[in-house]
C-alpha angles and dihedrals in degrees: 000000000000117000113248116244136205127194118202129179118217112192116174113180105113140021096277097047091043090059096043093050093046090051089052093070089080090054094047093048091051093050092050091050087056091051091246114151111245123208105197111194108198135172130311089027100056095107130125095252093056095043091049090051093051093047091050100042105030096035098205115203092209124045122187116190117193117187148068118317150176133199089276106029145042120204130223118183122356108329092334111132112213101175120039124180109243094016111061107343090109089071086074093059117119092017131102106247127190112189112192091194142095124289100335094124090064094059117011091033093052090049089058096045100098128062092009128133088191131053144223118237116191149100126302095210138009112333115209142184131197114217123191107246090218092060102043093124092054108052093170093052097040108127097203094051095044095099091050093050094047096045094049100037091053090068097066091033090058091045091051088052090058099258122143123260091250092051090051093050093046091051090052091051091048091054091051091047091052092052090048094048090051091047091229112215090340093149094048098043118001090185089078092065094049096045094045090051088050094051089049091055095051102042112111145161117222121193129008105013090187093058118130131180 
């Protein structure tokens, strides 16, 4: 039986990517505990050539893309586009992809919707997080960003546990809804409520919702 494989990009060049990559340690640790092969793509290697090679040769079933994005592109390291719609997005076909980036589900995700045993999980418009400025050096202990970490990390964690793409997305939505219902830190920083509600409204799964790794 072939060993399952996960590819994860770990850019770390600004506040947003620093947080996303720090949060990813929980995902990597969980994959390794499950004896899933982990392909960690770190700077300075997060460039299209390297990502293409890993997708082609290692054939990961699960692909997690952390970084800035648009409808048509997903970024790796600083200003380096690693997935471009119409150029190499087809390399994501028949895989389960989670793009923790802005807007990619509305373009790249839609391109992969048909004839795909996998799926694309991501955000239809700008994804955002709210970190506490007093805890910038500790992304995994940052109180303000806790709901954003938990609600996004749960998606790959559920997938690694063998759940379907739809189950993973629904669990993420449930976590966000619980934080909203409890009005988490609303007196200290009301932005958290608004941004979390926004992320909830734009999270989607395109393609085979029953896909598992």
